[in-house]
N, C-alpha and C positions, 0 to 999 in steps of 0.2 A: 503492500500500499506507499503511493507517496503521501508524502508530508508538506503543508503546503506554506509557503512563507509570507510574509508581510513585505511588499518593497511599493515606497515611495510613488505616488502616480506619475508624479514630474519627473521623474527617471524612468520611465516606460516610453520606448521608442517605437513609435508604430512607422511598419514601414508603407511607402507611397501606395503600392498596390492594395496594401490592406485597406487604407485609409479610403481608397474610393469606393468600399465598399460600405460606407456609414450610410446609416437611415435613419434619420432623426427622428423619425416617429416610433423607430424601435427602440431608441433610447431612451426616449418618456416615456414609454409603455412601462421596460426595464425597471428605467426608476423609477416608479409606483409601485412598484412587483416588489424592489428591494425594500424599500420603507414599510410595506404590509407585512413581508414574510423574510427579509433578510437575505443577501445572497448565497444561494444556496451552490453555485457550481464557481470553484475558483479558474480563472484567466491562466493562459498558459505562457512563460516565457523562457527564453535564456539569455544567457548570460551574455553582454557584448562588450563593447568595448566602453567602458565607464558607466554603461547604462545597461538597463534590462529591454530584449528585444521581444513583443510581443508576436505569439505564435498562434493564439487562438483567444478569443474573447474581446472585441472590438466594441462590440455593444456593450457589455458588463461593465468595459474599464471607463465608456464616455458615461455611462449612468453613474458608476460611483463618483465621474469627476462633477456634473453636473449636479451632485448631490454635497458637494461641498467636501467631501471625503480625502484626505491627502494620502493614506494609504489603503492598500487592496489586497486580497488574500490571492497567492498564485501558485501553482503547482511551477516549481523551478524543472526545465528536461532540456535535455541533451539536444545540441542540434544534429542533424542528420546528416549520417556521412555518405557519399556519392560514390 
């Protein structure tokens, strides 16, 4: 079982390709769900150079940011080997 870590939202880099998939309506909906029930699934990040790189969970990340949170729970994953 993977353990979660808390990472500063400001230190999470979102690759441009991922950012293009952002749906503001989904962020708003998730923010409401998080307020009611909390965040159920951590985002996934990998270590980058002086920052965390988002692997999965853009809408959850942006919902937490919209709620004014400074940290988010995340699974630390290893980069894919080619």
